[in-house]
TIVO-2410 file (N, C-alpha, C; in nm, 3 decimals):
# residues 180
REC num residu      c1      c2      c3 atome chaine
REC   1      M   0.083  -0.118   0.000     N      A
REC   1      M   0.000   0.000   0.000    CA      A
REC   1      M   0.087   0.123   0.000     C      A
REC   2      N   0.028   0.229  -0.053     N      A
REC   2      N   0.097   0.356  -0.064    CA      A
REC   2      N   0.062   0.440   0.058     C      A
REC   3      D   0.161   0.473   0.144     N      A
REC   3      D   0.137   0.551   0.264    CA      A
REC   3      D   0.140   0.701   0.238     C      A
REC   4      K   0.171   0.744   0.119     N      A
REC   4      K   0.174   0.888   0.088    CA      A
REC   4      K   0.031   0.940   0.074     C      A
REC   5      V   0.007   1.061   0.129     N      A
REC   5      V  -0.124   1.124   0.118    CA      A
REC   5      V  -0.119   1.218  -0.002     C      A
REC   6      N  -0.216   1.204  -0.087     N      A
REC   6      N  -0.225   1.287  -0.205    CA      A
REC   6      N  -0.278   1.425  -0.164     C      A
REC   7      G  -0.211   1.534  -0.202     N      A
REC   7      G  -0.250   1.671  -0.169    CA      A
REC   7      G  -0.386   1.708  -0.225     C      A
REC   8      W  -0.421   1.652  -0.341     N      A
REC   8      W  -0.550   1.685  -0.403    CA      A
REC   8      W  -0.665   1.626  -0.324     C      A
REC   9      K  -0.644   1.510  -0.265     N      A
REC   9      K  -0.749   1.447  -0.185    CA      A
REC   9      K  -0.776   1.530  -0.059     C      A
REC  10      V  -0.669   1.580   0.004     N      A
REC  10      V  -0.685   1.664   0.124    CA      A
REC  10      V  -0.757   1.793   0.088     C      A
REC  11      L  -0.720   1.856  -0.022     N      A
REC  11      L  -0.785   1.980  -0.067    CA      A
REC  11      L  -0.932   1.954  -0.095     C      A
REC  12      A  -0.963   1.844  -0.159     N      A
REC  12      A  -1.102   1.810  -0.190    CA      A
REC  12      A  -1.182   1.790  -0.061     C      A
REC  13      L  -1.125   1.722   0.038     N      A
REC  13      L  -1.195   1.703   0.166    CA      A
REC  13      L  -1.218   1.835   0.239     C      A
REC  14      V  -1.120   1.924   0.235     N      A
REC  14      V  -1.135   2.055   0.300    CA      A
REC  14      V  -1.244   2.135   0.230     C      A
REC  15      L  -1.246   2.136   0.097     N      A
REC  15      L  -1.348   2.209   0.022    CA      A
REC  15      L  -1.488   2.153   0.048     C      A
REC  16      I  -1.500   2.021   0.056     N      A
REC  16      I  -1.630   1.960   0.086    CA      A
REC  16      I  -1.676   1.999   0.226     C      A
REC  17      A  -1.584   1.999   0.322     N      A
REC  17      A  -1.618   2.038   0.459    CA      A
REC  17      A  -1.664   2.184   0.465     C      A
REC  18      L  -1.595   2.274   0.393     N      A
REC  18      L  -1.635   2.415   0.389    CA      A
REC  18      L  -1.772   2.432   0.324     C      A
REC  19      W  -1.796   2.356   0.216     N      A
REC  19      W  -1.924   2.366   0.147    CA      A
REC  19      W  -2.038   2.320   0.238     C      A
REC  20      L  -2.017   2.212   0.313     N      A
REC  20      L  -2.118   2.163   0.407    CA      A
REC  20      L  -2.141   2.264   0.521     C      A
REC  21      L  -2.034   2.326   0.566     N      A
REC  21      L  -2.046   2.427   0.672    CA      A
REC  21      L  -2.131   2.545   0.624     C      A
REC  22      L  -2.102   2.597   0.505     N      A
REC  22      L  -2.179   2.708   0.451    CA      A
REC  22      L  -2.324   2.668   0.428     C      A
REC  23      L  -2.347   2.549   0.377     N      A
REC  23      L  -2.482   2.501   0.354    CA      A
REC  23      L  -2.560   2.495   0.485     C      A
REC  24      C  -2.498   2.445   0.590     N      A
REC  24      C  -2.563   2.439   0.721    CA      A
REC  24      C  -2.594   2.579   0.775     C      A
REC  25      C  -2.500   2.672   0.760     N      A
REC  25      C  -2.522   2.810   0.809    CA      A
REC  25      C  -2.638   2.876   0.736     C      A
REC  26      F  -2.638   2.868   0.605     N      A
REC  26      F  -2.745   2.932   0.528    CA      A
REC  26      F  -2.880   2.867   0.554     C      A
REC  27      S  -2.883   2.734   0.560     N      A
REC  27      S  -3.012   2.668   0.585    CA      A
REC  27      S  -3.060   2.696   0.728     C      A
REC  28      G  -2.970   2.701   0.824     N      A
REC  28      G  -3.009   2.733   0.961    CA      A
REC  28      G  -3.064   2.874   0.972     C      A
REC  29      T  -3.001   2.969   0.904     N      A
REC  29      T  -3.050   3.107   0.904    CA      A
REC  29      T  -3.188   3.114   0.839     C      A
REC  30      F  -3.204   3.048   0.727     N      A
REC  30      F  -3.331   3.053   0.655    CA      A
REC  30      F  -3.443   2.990   0.737     C      A
REC  31      F  -3.421   2.867   0.784     N      A
REC  31      F  -3.526   2.798   0.858    CA      A
REC  31      F  -3.550   2.861   0.995     C      A
REC  32      G  -3.444   2.913   1.059     N      A
REC  32      G  -3.463   2.983   1.186    CA      A
REC  32      G  -3.547   3.109   1.168     C      A
REC  33      G  -3.520   3.183   1.061     N      A
REC  33      G  -3.600   3.301   1.032    CA      A
REC  33      G  -3.745   3.266   1.002     C      A
REC  34      L  -3.763   3.157   0.929     N      A
REC  34      L  -3.899   3.113   0.895    CA      A
REC  34      L  -3.975   3.073   1.022     C      A
REC  35      V  -3.909   3.000   1.111     N      A
REC  35      V  -3.974   2.960   1.236    CA      A
REC  35      V  -4.006   3.083   1.321     C      A
REC  36      G  -3.912   3.177   1.329     N      A
REC  36      G  -3.937   3.299   1.406    CA      A
REC  36      G  -4.053   3.379   1.350     C      A
REC  37      Y  -4.062   3.386   1.219     N      A
REC  37      Y  -4.172   3.459   1.154    CA      A
REC  37      Y  -4.305   3.391   1.186     C      A
REC  38      Q  -4.309   3.258   1.176     N      A
REC  38      Q  -4.432   3.184   1.204    CA      A
REC  38      Q  -4.473   3.201   1.350     C      A
REC  39      L  -4.377   3.195   1.443     N      A
REC  39      L  -4.410   3.215   1.584    CA      A
REC  39      L  -4.465   3.355   1.608     C      A
REC  40      G  -4.404   3.455   1.545     N      A
REC  40      G  -4.453   3.591   1.560    CA      A
REC  40      G  -4.595   3.606   1.508     C      A
REC  41      Q  -4.624   3.543   1.395     N      A
REC  41      Q  -4.760   3.546   1.340    CA      A
REC  41      Q  -4.859   3.483   1.437     C      A
REC  42      R  -4.823   3.366   1.491     N      A
REC  42      R  -4.915   3.298   1.582    CA      A
REC  42      R  -4.937   3.378   1.709     C      A
REC  43      I  -4.832   3.440   1.761     N      A
REC  43      I  -4.847   3.520   1.883    CA      A
REC  43      I  -4.936   3.641   1.857     C      A
REC  44      S  -4.917   3.708   1.743     N      A
REC  44      S  -4.999   3.826   1.715    CA      A
REC  44      S  -5.145   3.788   1.694     C      A
REC  45      I  -5.170   3.673   1.633     N      A
REC  45      I  -5.308   3.628   1.615    CA      A
REC  45      I  -5.368   3.594   1.751     C      A
REC  46      A  -5.290   3.528   1.837     N      A
REC  46      A  -5.340   3.494   1.971    CA      A
REC  46      A  -5.369   3.620   2.050     C      A
REC  47      Q  -5.281   3.720   2.043     N      A
REC  47      Q  -5.304   3.845   2.116    CA      A
REC  47      Q  -5.429   3.914   2.063     C      A
REC  48      N  -5.449   3.911   1.934     N      A
REC  48      N  -5.566   3.975   1.877    CA      A
REC  48      N  -5.692   3.904   1.923     C      A
REC  49      N  -5.688   3.770   1.935     N      A
REC  49      N  -5.803   3.696   1.985    CA      A
REC  49      N  -5.830   3.726   2.132     C      A
REC  50      W  -5.727   3.768   2.206     N      A
REC  50      W  -5.747   3.804   2.346    CA      A
REC  50      W  -5.794   3.947   2.362     C      A
REC  51      G  -5.814   4.017   2.254     N      A
REC  51      G  -5.865   4.153   2.260    CA      A
REC  51      G  -5.757   4.259   2.269     C      A
REC  52      V  -5.633   4.226   2.243     N      A
REC  52      V  -5.526   4.324   2.247    CA      A
REC  52      V  -5.529   4.404   2.119     C      A
REC  53      R  -5.518   4.534   2.130     N      A
REC  53      R  -5.521   4.620   2.012    CA      A
REC  53      R  -5.385   4.615   1.943     C      A
REC  54      L  -5.385   4.571   1.817     N      A
REC  54      L  -5.260   4.554   1.744    CA      A
REC  54      L  -5.248   4.655   1.631     C      A
REC  55      E  -5.307   4.768   1.647     N      A
REC  55      E  -5.307   4.868   1.542    CA      A
REC  55      E  -5.171   4.937   1.534     C      A
REC  56      T  -5.122   4.953   1.412     N      A
REC  56      T  -4.996   5.023   1.393    CA      A
REC  56      T  -5.022   5.173   1.405     C      A
REC  57      P  -4.939   5.246   1.480     N      A
REC  57      P  -4.964   5.390   1.494    CA      A
REC  57      P  -4.955   5.461   1.360     C      A
REC  58      R  -5.041   5.559   1.341     N      A
REC  58      R  -5.045   5.635   1.217    CA      A
REC  58      R  -4.935   5.740   1.222     C      A
REC  59      M  -4.856   5.746   1.116     N      A
REC  59      M  -4.750   5.846   1.106    CA      A
REC  59      M  -4.811   5.978   1.061     C      A
REC  60      P  -4.776   6.090   1.126     N      A
REC  60      P  -4.832   6.218   1.083    CA      A
REC  60      P  -4.776   6.259   0.946     C      A
REC  61      T  -4.860   6.323   0.868     N      A
REC  61      T  -4.821   6.379   0.739    CA      A
REC  61      T  -4.862   6.525   0.739     C      A
REC  62      P  -4.819   6.603   0.641     N      A
REC  62      P  -4.862   6.743   0.637    CA      A
REC  62      P  -5.014   6.757   0.629     C      A
REC  63      D  -5.082   6.660   0.567     N      A
REC  63      D  -5.228   6.667   0.554    CA      A
REC  63      D  -5.301   6.620   0.679     C      A
REC  64      S  -5.236   6.533   0.756     N      A
REC  64      S  -5.301   6.482   0.876    CA      A
REC  64      S  -5.205   6.500   0.994     C      A
REC  65      P  -5.231   6.599   1.079     N      A
REC  65      P  -5.142   6.623   1.194    CA      A
REC  65      P  -5.148   6.506   1.292     C      A
REC  66      P  -5.051   6.499   1.384     N      A
REC  66      P  -5.052   6.389   1.481    CA      A
REC  66      P  -5.175   6.395   1.570     C      A
REC  67      E  -5.216   6.278   1.616     N      A
REC  67      E  -5.331   6.270   1.704    CA      A
REC  67      E  -5.296   6.331   1.839     C      A
REC  68      E  -5.391   6.398   1.898     N      A
REC  68      E  -5.371   6.454   2.032    CA      A
REC  68      E  -5.376   6.341   2.133     C      A
REC  69      L  -5.284   6.341   2.225     N      A
REC  69      L  -5.287   6.242   2.331    CA      A
REC  69      L  -5.388   6.286   2.436     C      A
REC  70      P  -5.461   6.192   2.492     N      A
REC  70      P  -5.558   6.231   2.594    CA      A
REC  70      P  -5.485   6.283   2.717     C      A
REC  71      F  -5.534   6.393   2.771     N      A
REC  71      F  -5.473   6.451   2.890    CA      A
REC  71      F  -5.582   6.479   2.991     C      A
REC  72      A  -5.567   6.425   3.106     N      A
REC  72      A  -5.664   6.449   3.211    CA      A
REC  72      A  -5.605   6.549   3.309     C      A
REC  73      P  -5.661   6.668   3.317     N      A
REC  73      P  -5.608   6.765   3.412    CA      A
REC  73      P  -5.629   6.714   3.554     C      A
REC  74      P  -5.546   6.761   3.645     N      A
REC  74      P  -5.560   6.712   3.782    CA      A
REC  74      P  -5.697   6.748   3.839     C      A
REC  75      A  -5.753   6.656   3.910     N      A
REC  75      A  -5.884   6.680   3.970    CA      A
REC  75      A  -5.865   6.734   4.111     C      A
REC  76      D  -5.970   6.800   4.162     N      A
REC  76      D  -5.964   6.854   4.298    CA      A
REC  76      D  -5.953   6.742   4.401     C      A
REC  77      D  -5.994   6.622   4.365     N      A
REC  77      D  -5.990   6.512   4.461    CA      A
REC  77      D  -5.864   6.428   4.449     C      A
REC  78      D  -5.761   6.479   4.378     N      A
REC  78      D  -5.632   6.410   4.371    CA      A
REC  78      D  -5.556   6.432   4.502     C      A
REC  79      A  -5.486   6.328   4.546     N      A
REC  79      A  -5.398   6.343   4.663    CA      A
REC  79      A  -5.282   6.433   4.625     C      A
REC  80      W  -5.232   6.508   4.722     N      A
REC  80      W  -5.132   6.609   4.692    CA      A
REC  80      W  -5.036   6.623   4.809     C      A
REC  81      L  -4.907   6.635   4.775     N      A
REC  81      L  -4.804   6.653   4.877    CA      A
REC  81      L  -4.760   6.799   4.885     C      A
REC  82      G  -4.752   6.866   4.770     N      A
REC  82      G  -4.718   7.008   4.770    CA      A
REC  82      G  -4.571   7.037   4.752     C      A
REC  83      I  -4.504   6.962   4.663     N      A
REC  83      I  -4.362   6.985   4.637    CA      A
REC  83      I  -4.337   6.984   4.486     C      A
REC  84      A  -4.226   7.042   4.449     N      A
REC  84      A  -4.170   7.024   4.315    CA      A
REC  84      A  -4.044   6.941   4.336     C      A
REC  85      Y  -4.021   6.845   4.247     N      A
REC  85      Y  -3.906   6.755   4.266    CA      A
REC  85      Y  -3.850   6.714   4.132     C      A
REC  86      E  -3.730   6.656   4.139     N      A
REC  86      E  -3.670   6.593   4.022    CA      A
REC  86      E  -3.624   6.455   4.063     C      A
REC  87      M  -3.631   6.362   3.967     N      A
REC  87      M  -3.589   6.226   3.997    CA      A
REC  87      M  -3.437   6.217   3.989     C      A
REC  88      T  -3.377   6.152   4.086     N      A
REC  88      T  -3.233   6.126   4.087    CA      A
REC  88      T  -3.213   5.976   4.108     C      A
REC  89      G  -3.090   5.933   4.114     N      A
REC  89      G  -3.061   5.793   4.139    CA      A
REC  89      G  -3.104   5.747   4.277     C      A
REC  90      E  -3.114   5.840   4.372     N      A
REC  90      E  -3.151   5.805   4.509    CA      A
REC  90      E  -3.301   5.809   4.532     C      A
REC  91      G  -3.374   5.885   4.449     N      A
REC  91      G  -3.518   5.902   4.468    CA      A
REC  91      G  -3.563   6.035   4.412     C      A
REC  92      A  -3.662   6.097   4.479     N      A
REC  92      A  -3.718   6.225   4.435    CA      A
REC  92      A  -3.656   6.337   4.518     C      A
REC  93      K  -3.572   6.420   4.455     N      A
REC  93      K  -3.506   6.530   4.525    CA      A
REC  93      K  -3.598   6.652   4.524     C      A
REC  94      I  -3.625   6.705   4.640     N      A
REC  94      I  -3.718   6.817   4.654    CA      A
REC  94      I  -3.650   6.946   4.609     C      A
REC  95      L  -3.713   7.013   4.513     N      A
REC  95      L  -3.664   7.141   4.462    CA      A
REC  95      L  -3.739   7.258   4.524     C      A
REC  96      Q  -3.863   7.232   4.567     N      A
REC  96      Q  -3.943   7.340   4.625    CA      A
REC  96      Q  -4.052   7.280   4.712     C      A
REC  97      V  -4.073   7.340   4.828     N      A
REC  97      V  -4.183   7.303   4.916    CA      A
REC  97      V  -4.277   7.422   4.919     C      A
REC  98      L  -4.401   7.400   4.878     N      A
REC  98      L  -4.499   7.508   4.874    CA      A
REC  98      L  -4.552   7.538   5.014     C      A
REC  99      V  -4.592   7.662   5.033     N      A
REC  99      V  -4.641   7.709   5.163    CA      A
REC  99      V  -4.780   7.651   5.187     C      A
REC 100      D  -4.809   7.623   5.314     N      A
REC 100      D  -4.939   7.570   5.357    CA      A
REC 100      D  -4.976   7.441   5.285     C      A
REC 101      T  -4.883   7.348   5.277     N      A
REC 101      T  -4.907   7.219   5.213    CA      A
REC 101      T  -4.873   7.108   5.311     C      A
REC 102      P  -4.917   6.987   5.282     N      A
REC 102      P  -4.880   6.875   5.370    CA      A
REC 102      P  -4.728   6.857   5.383     C      A
REC 103      A  -4.655   6.884   5.277     N      A
REC 103      A  -4.510   6.870   5.282    CA      A
REC 103      A  -4.449   6.968   5.380     C      A
REC 104      E  -4.497   7.092   5.380     N      A
REC 104      E  -4.443   7.192   5.473    CA      A
REC 104      E  -4.480   7.157   5.616     C      A
REC 105      E  -4.604   7.112   5.637     N      A
REC 105      E  -4.647   7.075   5.772    CA      A
REC 105      E  -4.565   6.957   5.826     C      A
REC 106      A  -4.523   6.866   5.737     N      A
REC 106      A  -4.446   6.749   5.780    CA      A
REC 106      A  -4.299   6.783   5.802     C      A
REC 107      G  -4.255   6.902   5.759     N      A
REC 107      G  -4.117   6.943   5.780    CA      A
REC 107      G  -4.022   6.906   5.667     C      A
REC 108      L  -4.075   6.874   5.550     N      A
REC 108      L  -3.987   6.847   5.436    CA      A
REC 108      L  -3.917   6.975   5.395     C      A
REC 109      K  -3.793   6.963   5.346     N      A
REC 109      K  -3.712   7.081   5.313    CA      A
REC 109      K  -3.650   7.067   5.175     C      A
REC 110      F  -3.607   7.182   5.122     N      A
REC 110      F  -3.534   7.184   4.996    CA      A
REC 110      F  -3.412   7.094   5.007     C      A
REC 111      G  -3.389   7.011   4.905     N      A
REC 111      G  -3.272   6.924   4.904    CA      A
REC 111      G  -3.296   6.786   4.963     C      A
REC 112      D  -3.406   6.769   5.038     N      A
REC 112      D  -3.438   6.635   5.088    CA      A
REC 112      D  -3.462   6.542   4.970     C      A
REC 113      V  -3.431   6.415   4.989     N      A
REC 113      V  -3.457   6.315   4.886    CA      A
REC 113      V  -3.553   6.212   4.943     C      A
REC 114      I  -3.668   6.199   4.879     N      A
REC 114      I  -3.767   6.099   4.921    CA      A
REC 114      I  -3.729   5.968   4.854     C      A
REC 115      A  -3.682   5.871   4.934     N      A
REC 115      A  -3.633   5.744   4.881    CA      A
REC 115      A  -3.740   5.636   4.880     C      A
REC 116      K  -3.832   5.640   4.979     N      A
REC 116      K  -3.938   5.539   4.987    CA      A
REC 116      K  -4.067   5.604   5.032     C      A
REC 117      V  -4.177   5.548   4.985     N      A
REC 117      V  -4.310   5.585   5.033    CA      A
REC 117      V  -4.379   5.454   5.070     C      A
REC 118      D  -4.409   5.436   5.198     N      A
REC 118      D  -4.474   5.313   5.245    CA      A
REC 118      D  -4.404   5.189   5.192     C      A
REC 119      D  -4.276   5.178   5.206     N      A
REC 119      D  -4.194   5.064   5.163    CA      A
REC 119      D  -4.185   5.047   5.011     C      A
REC 120      L  -4.239   5.141   4.933     N      A
REC 120      L  -4.219   5.141   4.788    CA      A
REC 120      L  -4.098   5.229   4.758     C      A
REC 121      V  -3.999   5.174   4.691     N      A
REC 121      V  -3.879   5.250   4.656    CA      A
REC 121      V  -3.915   5.346   4.542     C      A
REC 122      V  -3.879   5.472   4.557     N      A
REC 122      V  -3.907   5.573   4.456    CA      A
REC 122      V  -3.797   5.566   4.350     C      A
REC 123      T  -3.835   5.528   4.228     N      A
REC 123      T  -3.742   5.518   4.117    CA      A
REC 123      T  -3.807   5.579   3.995     C      A
REC 124      E  -3.735   5.577   3.883     N      A
REC 124      E  -3.796   5.628   3.759    CA      A
REC 124      E  -3.910   5.538   3.713     C      A
REC 125      F  -3.911   5.411   3.759     N      A
REC 125      F  -4.018   5.320   3.722    CA      A
REC 125      F  -4.136   5.327   3.818     C      A
REC 126      T  -4.111   5.370   3.939     N      A
REC 126      T  -4.217   5.397   4.036    CA      A
REC 126      T  -4.197   5.539   4.086     C      A
REC 127      P  -4.233   5.640   4.003     N      A
REC 127      P  -4.207   5.779   4.041    CA      A
REC 127      P  -4.297   5.824   4.156     C      A
REC 128      L  -4.249   5.925   4.224     N      A
REC 128      L  -4.320   5.978   4.340    CA      A
REC 128      L  -4.461   6.023   4.304     C      A
REC 129      G  -4.476   6.092   4.192     N      A
REC 129      G  -4.608   6.142   4.153    CA      A
REC 129      G  -4.709   6.030   4.137     C      A
REC 130      G  -4.668   5.921   4.076     N      A
REC 130      G  -4.758   5.807   4.058    CA      A
REC 130      G  -4.796   5.744   4.190     C      A
REC 131      I  -4.699   5.735   4.280     N      A
REC 131      I  -4.727   5.677   4.412    CA      A
REC 131      I  -4.826   5.765   4.488     C      A
REC 132      I  -4.804   5.896   4.484     N      A
REC 132      I  -4.894   5.989   4.556    CA      A
REC 132      I  -5.034   5.982   4.497     C      A
REC 133      L  -5.045   5.981   4.363     N      A
REC 133      L  -5.176   5.978   4.300    CA      A
REC 133      L  -5.249   5.846   4.321     C      A
REC 134      S  -5.178   5.742   4.364     N      A
REC 134      S  -5.245   5.615   4.392    CA      A
REC 134      S  -5.315   5.619   4.528     C      A
REC 135      H  -5.293   5.725   4.605     N      A
REC 135      H  -5.357   5.742   4.735    CA      A
REC 135      H  -5.474   5.840   4.723     C      A
REC 136      E  -5.551   5.848   4.829     N      A
REC 136      E  -5.662   5.942   4.838    CA      A
REC 136      E  -5.622   6.057   4.929     C      A
REC 137      P  -5.681   6.176   4.907     N      A
REC 137      P  -5.657   6.285   5.002    CA      A
REC 137      P  -5.698   6.241   5.142     C      A
REC 138      G  -5.615   6.275   5.239     N      A
REC 138      G  -5.641   6.235   5.377    CA      A
REC 138      G  -5.566   6.110   5.418     C      A
REC 139      D  -5.513   6.034   5.322     N      A
REC 139      D  -5.435   5.915   5.355    CA      A
REC 139      D  -5.305   5.956   5.424     C      A
REC 140      K  -5.264   5.877   5.520     N      A
REC 140      K  -5.137   5.901   5.589    CA      A
REC 140      K  -5.033   5.809   5.527     C      A
REC 141      I  -4.920   5.866   5.485     N      A
REC 141      I  -4.813   5.787   5.424    CA      A
REC 141      I  -4.685   5.806   5.505     C      A
REC 142      E  -4.599   5.707   5.496     N      A
REC 142      E  -4.469   5.711   5.564    CA      A
REC 142      E  -4.360   5.731   5.460     C      A
REC 143      L  -4.280   5.833   5.477     N      A
REC 143      L  -4.171   5.863   5.384    CA      A
REC 143      L  -4.037   5.829   5.447     C      A
REC 144      L  -3.948   5.771   5.368     N      A
REC 144      L  -3.809   5.758   5.408    CA      A
REC 144      L  -3.736   5.869   5.335     C      A
REC 145      V  -3.686   5.965   5.412     N      A
REC 145      V  -3.625   6.086   5.356    CA      A
REC 145      V  -3.476   6.086   5.387     C      A
REC 146      L  -3.397   6.115   5.284     N      A
REC 146      L  -3.252   6.129   5.302    CA      A
REC 146      L  -3.223   6.279   5.311     C      A
REC 147      R  -3.166   6.319   5.425     N      A
REC 147      R  -3.130   6.460   5.446    CA      A
REC 147      R  -2.983   6.461   5.485     C      A
REC 148      G  -2.899   6.493   5.387     N      A
REC 148      G  -2.755   6.486   5.411    CA      A
REC 148      G  -2.716   6.341   5.434     C      A
REC 149      D  -2.656   6.314   5.551     N      A
REC 149      D  -2.615   6.178   5.585    CA      A
REC 149      D  -2.721   6.106   5.669     C      A
REC 150      E  -2.831   6.175   5.701     N      A
REC 150      E  -2.934   6.117   5.786    CA      A
REC 150      E  -3.043   6.050   5.705     C      A
REC 151      E  -3.105   5.947   5.764     N      A
REC 151      E  -3.226   5.886   5.711    CA      A
REC 151      E  -3.337   5.916   5.810     C      A
REC 152      L  -3.441   5.986   5.762     N      A
REC 152      L  -3.551   6.023   5.849    CA      A
REC 152      L  -3.678   5.952   5.805     C      A
REC 153      E  -3.759   5.911   5.901     N      A
REC 153      E  -3.891   5.858   5.870    CA      A
REC 153      E  -3.991   5.967   5.906     C      A
REC 154      I  -4.065   6.013   5.805     N      A
REC 154      I  -4.158   6.124   5.824    CA      A
REC 154      I  -4.297   6.080   5.782     C      A
REC 155      S  -4.396   6.104   5.869     N      A
REC 155      S  -4.536   6.075   5.837    CA      A
REC 155      S  -4.599   6.200   5.778     C      A
REC 156      V  -4.677   6.181   5.672     N      A
REC 156      V  -4.745   6.292   5.605    CA      A
REC 156      V  -4.888   6.251   5.580     C      A
REC 157      R  -4.982   6.342   5.608     N      A
REC 157      R  -5.122   6.321   5.571    CA      A
REC 157      R  -5.145   6.402   5.443     C      A
REC 158      L  -5.175   6.330   5.334     N      A
REC 158      L  -5.190   6.394   5.203    CA      A
REC 158      L  -5.311   6.486   5.202     C      A
REC 159      G  -5.300   6.595   5.125     N      A
REC 159      G  -5.408   6.690   5.113    CA      A
REC 159      G  -5.476   6.681   4.977     C      A
REC 160      H  -5.566   6.777   4.952     N      A
REC 160      H  -5.635   6.789   4.823    CA      A
REC 160      H  -5.555   6.884   4.735     C      A
REC 161      R  -5.543   6.850   4.608     N      A
REC 161      R  -5.478   6.940   4.514    CA      A
REC 161      R  -5.569   7.062   4.497     C      A
REC 162      P  -5.514   7.184   4.514     N      A
REC 162      P  -5.595   7.303   4.494    CA      A
REC 162      P  -5.645   7.312   4.350     C      A
REC 163      S  -5.764   7.363   4.332     N      A
REC 163      S  -5.822   7.369   4.198    CA      A
REC 163      S  -5.748   7.467   4.107     C      A
REC 164      N  -5.674   7.562   4.165     N      A
REC 164      N  -5.601   7.657   4.081    CA      A
REC 164      N  -5.464   7.605   4.040     C      A
REC 165      M  -5.424   7.486   4.090     N      A
REC 165      M  -5.296   7.426   4.051    CA      A
REC 165      M  -5.317   7.349   3.922     C      A
REC 166      S  -5.228   7.370   3.827     N      A
REC 166      S  -5.237   7.303   3.698    CA      A
REC 166      S  -5.104   7.240   3.666     C      A
REC 167      L  -5.108   7.126   3.598     N      A
REC 167      L  -4.983   7.063   3.557    CA      A
REC 167      L  -4.918   7.138   3.442     C      A
REC 168      E  -4.996   7.220   3.371     N      A
REC 168      E  -4.941   7.293   3.257    CA      A
REC 168      E  -4.864   7.416   3.301     C      A
REC 169      E  -4.892   7.467   3.421     N      A
REC 169      E  -4.820   7.582   3.475    CA      A
REC 169      E  -4.729   7.531   3.585     C      A
REC 170      P  -4.600   7.514   3.555     N      A
REC 170      P  -4.510   7.456   3.655    CA      A
REC 170      P  -4.486   7.552   3.771     C      A
REC 171      F  -4.423   7.496   3.874     N      A
REC 171      F  -4.387   7.578   3.989    CA      A
REC 171      F  -4.292   7.688   3.946     C      A
REC 172      I  -4.298   7.800   4.016     N      A
REC 172      I  -4.204   7.908   3.990    CA      A
REC 172      I  -4.072   7.870   4.056     C      A
REC 173      P  -3.964   7.864   3.978     N      A
REC 173      P  -3.838   7.822   4.040    CA      A
REC 173      P  -3.792   7.925   4.141     C      A
REC 174      L  -3.749   7.878   4.255     N      A
REC 174      L  -3.698   7.965   4.360    CA      A
REC 174      L  -3.547   7.959   4.357     C      A
REC 175      P  -3.479   8.064   4.403     N      A
REC 175      P  -3.334   8.059   4.409    CA      A
REC 175      P  -3.287   7.949   4.503     C      A
REC 176      I  -3.180   7.886   4.468     N      A
REC 176      I  -3.123   7.779   4.550    CA      A
REC 176      I  -3.056   7.843   4.671     C      A
REC 177      P  -3.087   7.793   4.792     N      A
REC 177      P  -3.025   7.853   4.911    CA      A
REC 177      P  -2.873   7.845   4.902     C      A
REC 178      G  -2.810   7.955   4.936     N      A
REC 178      G  -2.664   7.962   4.933    CA      A
REC 178      G  -2.610   8.024   4.807     C      A
REC 179      D  -2.692   8.036   4.700     N      A
REC 179      D  -2.647   8.102   4.578    CA      A
REC 179      D  -2.669   8.253   4.595     C      A
REC 180      G  -2.565   8.332   4.570     N      A
REC 180      G  -2.565   8.477   4.584    CA      A
REC 180      G  -2.679   8.540   4.524     C      A
***
């Protein structure tokens, strides 16, 4: 027997292996995409049968302006704390405490950070405004407030939002204490 390996046979085997590899990659991509498409179709049909609205949003054109989003102005019976705040990584940082409000009566101050309300952590996904509006006026809530290096537990009884307060007219910014 001849123990020498023919170079052409090795090249042919390598080319066949590469061809099979490419064939498997292309067929896997094609059939995987087809399966994914079919699953997506079945899920959308199932969602539609469950009553989920699957309407594609209409793009505005010069002839048809964008649809107005529904806006519900604050009602007089909304729970209200009486602060202006901004969300930070720690919670809701108080920018302003309005006079004669539940926040002022509870002793909240500029710069305080409300980290929790009744064991709910205040984050961008559970914002302070949403938590407050989930309560009724007169409800008593417990706040975990960060003031400097201190953690304070403060009880607040929520009030009624005044009828002259509007979400469209923001709070008047006050000067930051310590700025000339």
